[in-house]
C-alpha positions in Angstrom: 6.9 14.5 45.7 4.8 11.8 44.6 2.9 14.3 42.8 6.0 15.0 40.9 6.6 11.3 39.5 4.0 11.4 36.6 5.4 14.4 35.1 8.9 13.2 35.9 8.0 9.8 34.0 6.4 11.8 30.9 9.6 14.1 30.3 11.9 11.0 30.8 9.7 9.6 27.9 9.8 12.7 25.9 13.6 12.9 26.2 13.7 9.3 24.8 11.9 10.0 21.8 14.3 13.0 21.2 17.2 10.3 21.7 15.7 8.3 19.1 15.4 10.8 16.6 18.9 11.4 17.0 20.3 8.2 16.9 18.2 6.3 14.2 16.2 7.5 11.1 15.2 10.7 11.7 11.3 10.6 11.2 9.2 13.5 12.0 6.8 11.5 14.5 9.6 11.2 16.9 9.6 14.8 17.1 5.8 14.8 17.3 5.7 12.2 20.3 8.5 14.0 21.9 6.3 17.3 21.8 3.1 15.5 23.4 4.8 14.0 26.1 6.3 17.1 27.2 2.8 19.2 26.9 1.7 16.5 28.6 4.3 16.8 31.5 3.6 20.6 31.7 -0.3 19.9 31.5 -0.1 18.0 35.2 2.5 20.1 36.6 -0.2 23.1 35.8 -2.9 21.0 37.7 -0.3 21.1 40.8 -1.2 24.8 40.8 -4.7 25.1 41.6 -5.5 26.6 44.8 -1.9 28.8 44.0 -3.5 30.2 41.1 -7.1 31.0 40.1 -9.1 28.1 38.2 -10.0 30.4 35.4 -6.3 30.5 34.5 -4.9 27.4 35.7 -7.8 25.2 34.0 -7.9 26.7 30.1 -3.9 26.5 30.4 -3.5 22.9 31.7 -6.7 21.6 29.5 -5.4 23.2 26.5 -2.1 21.5 26.6 -3.9 18.2 27.2 -5.9 18.9 24.2 -3.0 19.7 21.9 -1.0 16.5 23.3 -4.2 14.5 22.3 -3.9 15.6 18.7 -0.2 15.5 18.7 -0.1 12.1 19.8 -2.9 11.4 16.9 -1.1 13.1 14.5 2.2 11.2 15.3 1.0 7.7 15.1 -0.8 8.4 11.8 2.4 9.7 10.1 4.2 6.7 11.4 1.7 5.0 9.3 2.5 7.2 6.4 -0.7 9.2 7.1 -1.9 12.1 8.2 -5.0 14.7 9.2 -2.8 17.8 8.1 -1.9 21.2 9.7 -5.0 22.9 9.0 -7.3 20.0 10.4 -5.4 19.7 13.3 -5.7 23.1 14.2 -9.3 23.5 13.6 -10.1 20.5 15.8 -7.7 22.2 18.6 -9.2 25.3 18.5 -13.1 23.9 18.0 -12.1 21.3 21.2 -10.8 24.3 23.3 -13.7 26.5 22.4 -15.9 23.8 23.6 -14.3 23.3 27.1 -13.8 27.4 27.2 -17.6 27.6 27.0 -18.3 25.3 29.4 -15.8 26.2 31.8 -17.2 29.9 31.7 -20.9 29.2 31.4 -21.6 25.4 32.5 -20.9 22.9 35.2 -18.2 20.9 36.0 -20.6 17.8 35.0 -21.2 19.5 31.5 -17.1 20.9 31.2 -16.0 17.1 31.8 -18.3 15.5 29.6 -17.7 17.6 26.8 -13.9 17.4 26.8 -13.9 13.9 27.3 -16.2 13.1 24.7 -14.2 15.2 22.3 -10.9 13.2 23.2 -12.4 10.2 23.0 -13.8 11.4 19.3 -10.2 12.2 18.7 -8.9 9.1 19.5 -11.7 7.0 17.7 -11.0 8.8 14.5 -7.3 8.0 14.6 -8.4 4.3 15.7 -10.4 3.9 12.3 -7.7 5.9 10.2 -4.5 3.9 11.9 -6.4 0.5 11.2 -4.3 -2.5 11.3 -4.1 -4.8 8.6 -3.5 -8.7 9.1 0.4 -8.3 7.9 1.2 -5.5 10.0 4.0 -6.0 12.6 3.3 -6.7 16.4 4.5 -3.3 17.3 1.9 -1.6 15.3 -0.6 -4.2 16.6 0.3 -3.0 20.1 0.0 0.6 19.1 -3.2 0.0 18.0 -4.8 -1.6 20.9 -3.1 1.0 23.2 -5.1 3.9 21.0 -7.9 1.7 21.6 -6.8 1.7 25.5 -6.4 5.4 25.1 -10.3 5.8 23.8 -11.6 3.8 26.8 -10.0 6.0 29.7 -11.9 9.0 28.1 -14.9 6.9 27.7 -14.5 5.6 31.3 -14.2 9.6 32.5 -17.3 10.7 30.8 -19.3 7.7 31.9 -18.3 8.0 35.7 -19.1 11.8 35.7 -22.7 10.4 35.9 -22.0 8.3 38.9 -19.4 10.7 40.7 -18.8 14.4 40.3 -15.8 13.2 42.3 -13.7 12.0 39.5 -12.9 15.4 38.7 -11.5 16.1 42.3 -7.9 16.3 41.8 -7.6 14.6 45.7 -10.2 11.6 44.8 -9.5 8.7 44.4 -10.9 8.5 41.0 -8.7 11.4 39.7 -5.3 9.7 41.1 -6.4 6.5 39.4 -6.6 8.1 36.4 -3.3 9.3 36.5 -1.6 6.3 37.2 -3.9 5.0 34.3 -2.7 7.3 31.8 0.8 7.0 32.9 0.9 3.7 32.2 -0.5 4.0 29.0 2.2 6.7 28.1 4.4 4.4 29.2 3.4 1.2 27.1 3.0 3.5 23.8 6.7 4.8 24.1 7.9 1.8 24.7 6.1 0.1 21.5 6.8 3.2 19.3 10.5 2.9 20.4 10.9 -0.9 19.9 8.9 -0.5 17.0 11.8 2.2 15.8 14.5 0.9 16.6 13.9 -2.5 14.8 13.1 -0.5 11.8 16.4 1.4 11.9 18.1 -2.1 12.6 16.5 -3.4 9.4 17.1 -0.6 7.6 20.8 -0.7 8.5 20.8 -4.5 7.3 19.3 -3.7 4.1 21.8 -1.3 3.5 24.2 -3.5 4.4 23.3 -6.0 2.4 22.5 -4.5 -0.5 24.6 -3.5 -3.7 24.3 0.2 -4.1 24.5 0.1 -8.2 22.2 -2.4 -9.1 20.0 -2.4 -6.0 19.9 -6.4 -5.5 21.9 -8.2 -2.7 25.4 -8.4 -2.6 27.0 -11.3 -2.3 27.1 -11.4 1.5 23.1 -10.7 1.5 22.3 -13.1 -1.1 24.3 -15.7 1.0 22.7 -15.0 4.1 19.0 -15.0 2.7 20.0 -18.2 1.0 21.7 -19.8 3.8 18.7 -18.9 6.2 16.2 -21.0 3.7 18.4 -24.1 3.6 18.9 -23.7 7.4 14.6 -24.6 7.8 15.9 -27.9 5.6 12.3 -27.6 4.1 11.6 -30.4 1.5 10.6 -28.4 -1.7 11.3 -27.7 -5.3 13.9 -25.0 -5.6 15.7 -23.0 -8.5 19.0 -21.3 -9.5 19.7 -18.9 -12.0 23.0 -17.6 -12.8 23.1 -14.4 -15.3 26.5 -13.5 -16.5 26.8 -10.1 -18.9 28.5 -10.8 -22.1 31.8 -9.5 -22.8 31.4 -7.1 -19.9 34.9 -6.2 -19.2 35.1 -5.5 -23.0 32.6 -2.8 -22.7 34.1 -1.5 -19.5 37.9 -1.1 -21.4 36.5 0.3 -24.7 33.6 2.5 -23.5 34.7 3.4 -19.9 33.3 2.5 -16.5 30.3 5.1 -16.8 29.2 2.8 -19.4 29.3 -0.5 -17.9 27.9 1.0 -14.5 24.9 2.0 -16.8 24.4 -1.6 -18.0 24.7 -3.0 -14.5 22.2 -0.5 -13.5 19.9 -1.7 -16.3 20.2 -4.9 -15.8 19.6 -4.7 -11.9 16.2 -2.9 -12.9 15.3 -5.7 -15.2 15.9 -8.5 -12.6 13.9 -6.6 -10.1 11.3 -6.1 -12.6 10.8 -9.4 -14.1 11.6 -11.7 -10.8 8.4 -12.6 -8.0 8.9 -11.0 -5.2 9.6 -13.7 -3.2 12.9 -14.6 -5.3 16.1 -13.6 -3.6 18.2 -11.6 -6.4 21.9 -10.7 -5.7 24.9 -9.6 -7.6 27.3 -12.2 -6.5 30.5 -11.2 -8.9 31.6 -7.9 -11.0 28.8 -8.9 -13.4 27.8 -12.0 -12.4 23.9 -12.3 -10.6 22.2 -15.0 -9.2 18.6 -15.7 -8.7 17.1 -18.2 -6.0 13.6 -18.8 -6.3 11.4 -21.3 -4.2 8.8 -23.6 -5.7 9.5 -23.0 -9.1 10.0 -25.5 -11.6 12.2 -26.0 -14.7 10.1 -24.7 -16.9 8.6 -21.5 -14.9 12.7 -20.6 -14.4 13.5 -20.7 -18.2 10.6 -18.8 -18.7 11.7 -16.0 -16.1 14.8 -16.4 -17.7 14.4 -16.1 -21.1 12.0 -13.0 -20.1 15.3 -11.1 -18.7 17.6 -12.2 -21.2 14.8 -11.1 -24.0 14.9 -7.5 -22.3 18.0 -6.8 -22.4 18.8 -7.7 -25.7 16.3 -5.3 -27.2 17.4 -2.6 -24.8 20.0 -0.1 -26.8 22.3 1.8 -24.3 24.1 5.4 -25.5 26.9 6.9 -23.8 29.2 9.7 -25.2 27.2 9.7 -28.6 27.7 6.2 -29.1 24.8 3.3 -29.2 26.0 -0.2 -27.6 23.6 -3.0 -26.7 24.1 -5.8 -24.2 23.6 -9.3 -23.9 23.5 -12.1 -21.0 24.1 -15.5 -20.8 22.0 -17.6 -18.3 22.3 -21.0 -16.5 19.1 -22.1 -15.2 19.2 -25.5 -12.7 16.3 -27.0 -10.4 16.6 -29.5 -7.6 15.0 -30.7 -4.4 16.3 -28.9 -1.3 17.7 -31.8 0.4 20.0 -32.2 -2.5 21.5 -29.1 -0.9 22.6 -25.6 -2.0 26.1 -26.5 -3.2 24.5 -29.3 -5.9 22.3 -26.9 -7.0 24.8 -24.2 -7.4 27.2 -26.9 -9.4 24.2 -27.3 -11.8 23.7 -23.8 -12.4 27.0 -22.8 -12.8 27.3 -25.9 -15.4 24.6 -24.6 -17.1 26.0 -21.3 -17.4 29.0 -22.3 -18.8 27.2 -24.5 -21.6 25.4 -21.0 -22.7 29.0 -19.4 -22.7 30.2 -22.4 -24.9 27.4 -22.5 -27.2 27.6 -18.8 -28.2 26.3 -16.6 -25.5 22.8 -14.6 -25.4 21.1 -17.6 -24.6 19.5 -19.7 -21.6 20.6 -23.1 -20.5 18.9 -25.2 -18.1 20.3 -28.4 -16.4 18.6 -30.5 -14.1 15.9 -33.1 -13.3 14.5 -34.9 -15.2 17.8 -35.0 -17.6 21.1 -33.8 -16.5 22.1 -32.7 -20.0 23.1 -29.1 -20.6 20.5 -28.1 -23.4 20.5 -24.9 -25.5 17.3 -22.8 -25.7 18.1 -20.3 -28.0 14.3 -20.1 -28.5 11.8 -20.8 -25.4 10.1 -24.0 -26.5 13.7 -25.2 -26.2 14.2 -25.1 -22.2 
């Protein structure tokens, strides 16, 4: 009964990957992991039949499954990182490793066979570790997965070294064998939990991203923008912040005269310009039908004006075509800067006043308001900002 604990646990883990595949983002590496854990469980079950069936049959089947498990596990972990050995390489590695094992099974000693198979499996995990290699900005999940791969590689090196001291390490009834079974099961459980945790966290992040993202423009929607900015003000860090409010000029006229498809075309293009012309750290949101906002941390008024003028200029130089009719679009932009201690409401109010000033002065321009002066100033050219 105790002997069934290991394969039973592995089958539960295999099933958990299948459940994860159905309940989250359907990534191929989850199916590969399910297959790998399933093969490992079958391999352990096959080893229990030693004594009932000839070793010449049981050992190739069981160890073939162990080899396939290691290769499948390595491929799955690499695919999680967006990498792959490829089908051809995986098949070649399996056939070569299995052929080496069979050669020593029929023409070599137990010592040679155990040493050969564990060295081969160690090399597979070593190469996987090199390709998986973690970076400083990786998530804690990927870092834990990496070190678990290292531990699996060490397991094979321990068996390879241990055979020099005692051949009992390959005896299923020995303390060495039982220890290795428990060790491998624990590592398999840790690895499975790490991958599952990473998968569900990423799935949750993806759902949150979809929830907060405006599908038409690709920027944050109002709720997502407010959530992101609110998160910054929760920390109350003392720093310079900038708010840039952008409004498409006469957008209602475009919709009424040319139709909503033309309006959607402008919105998509404007969202693309905003994403391209802002910094990676800026928070961009569509806060109304044709109104957008950019929240920038550590950006002074001059920098915000440069960015705003670049956006305005790119949009004004872009021509659109719908149903054989060419048209252009422009935007009015208000910029405000303040210290974060003054609060979000004050910053937004100043940017809104600046935006109103841009519209009052004739639209298609950038107007800035904020320290050192609170006077709204026209910036039909950048130098005036």
